C-alpha positions, 0 to 999 in steps of 0.5 A, a space after each residue: 500500500 502507498 505510504 504517507 509521512 505523519 505530520 512531516 515526521 519520520 513516522 510513515 503510515 499506510 495510506 489507510 489506517 486500521 481502527 481497533 475499536 471493534 476488535 473485541 466485538 463488544 464494549 463490555 470487557 466482561 463479554 470478551 470471550 475466546 471466540 471474540 478474541 480470535 475474531 479480533 486477532 483475525 481482523 488485525 492480521 487481515 489488515 496487516 497482511 493487506 498492507 495497513 501499517 498504522 493501527 489506531 487504539 484507545 484505552 477506552 476501546 472495550 476498556 483496554 481489551 482492544 489493546 490486549 488483543 493487538 498485543 497478542 497478535 504482535 507476539 504471534 507475528 514475527 517482525 510485525 512490531 518493526 513494521 507497524 505504527 502503533 497509535 493510542 489515546 487517553 483522557 476519557 474516564 468512565 463513570 465510577 472510575 476512581 470513586 463510585 460517585 465519579 461521573 463520566 469525564 475527561 482528564 488531562 492531568 499529568 498523573 492520569 496521562 502518565 498512568 494511562 500510557 503505562 497501562 497501554 504499554 503493558 496491554 500492548 506488550 511494547 516498550 514504546 508507543 509511536 503516536 500518543 494522542 489526547 482523546 477528547 478535549 478536557 474542559 479543565 485542561 492546563 496546557 502546561 501540565 499536558 506539556 509536562 506529561 508529554 515531555 516526561 513520556 518523551 524523555 523516558 522513551 515511552 512515546 515517540 510522537 504526540 497528537 490530539 483527537 477531536 480538537 477544535 483548531 483553537 484548542 490545537 493552537 492552545 496546546 501547541 503553544 505550551 508543548 515543546 514537541 510538534 503535535 503531528 495529528 488531529 483525529 476527527 470525524 470526516 466523511 461525505 456525511 460529515 463536512 464540518 472539518 472542511 468548514 471550521 478551519 480544521 483541515 486548513 490548520 492541518 495544511 498550514 501546520 503540516 498536521 495529518 488528519 486521521 479520519 474516524 468514521 470515514 464511511 459514516 458508520 457504514 451508511 455510505 457503504 453497502 450495508 447500513 440502512 438510512 434512518 427515514 426518521 432522521 431530519 436529513 434522511 432525504 439528503 443522505 439518500 441523495 448522497 448515497 444515490 450519487 455515490 452509487 451512480 458514480 461507483 457504477 460508472 467507474 466499475 467500483 463500489 461506494 466504499 472505494 469512492 467514499 474513501 478516495 474522496 477523502 484521500 484526494 484532499 491535499 491535507 493528506 487525510 488518512 481514513 481509519 477503516 474499522 470493519 472487522 470483516 476481512 472482505 471489507 478490510 481488503 476492499 478498502 485498500 482499492 481506494 488508495 489507487 482510485 483517482 477521482 476527478 475534480 469534477 467528480 469530487 465536487 459532484 459528491 460534495 454538492 450531493 453531500 450538502 444537498 444544494 449547489 455551492 454558493 
């Protein structure tokens, strides 16, 4: 698979990333049975063999079970660790974490960042995480405290590079001003059904600062692919149906699938968007790879943008 530099750093990623949030088959760690672990390992191995080299994790994915399953694959596959980029995230705390009365919340305090990283390293079975990110903005974030934690992890050799996830451009600027190291990525929701990043300055900032946008839910939870029905009760259901019809029309004209067209649409943007593929089905994981070499014309790209907006450009 083609590769791309992450944030202009020495880290290189496959043009598509593989998201490990579903590999446990559940969000409840008590429901992770051997058969689910085996299915998760097969999905990860399928992605690796298909050419994916960036694997996306978070400590919140089934409360660490996703990282454990990936760690098992690393042990089983000789040489895999040297060929992949491991990304993980921290900062979300579940209800009841620390005390029974504690609410669901975000936590960017230095002690929590440090202990979260140690726990992820242990679950993954590695000595260093290649890319470590803050998951969702903490309203009580002290940028200097985050910078202190990041610097300590860097000095200890436990993390190579850092980034953020779901941050507004202003929040990126705030944190970058305090951090001595460059923030390489912003992982945000981007798809033909979610255009916010094209309009709120996120992708402009990525271009200006050489940050790599990592796109979660690039197929809008499957709605842009061939499998998910559209909820006719949703206010924008007519627009979503129109978009899927335009995708289907273009896919048929080009002899391909909606999945490939939708992923290629993201990758055409000059910021170097890296879509995160999250399916655990082998055929879906392999199908997505075809999008890397699929080129849309500017006219086709704008036709899809217009369909997504549900109206012509101003």
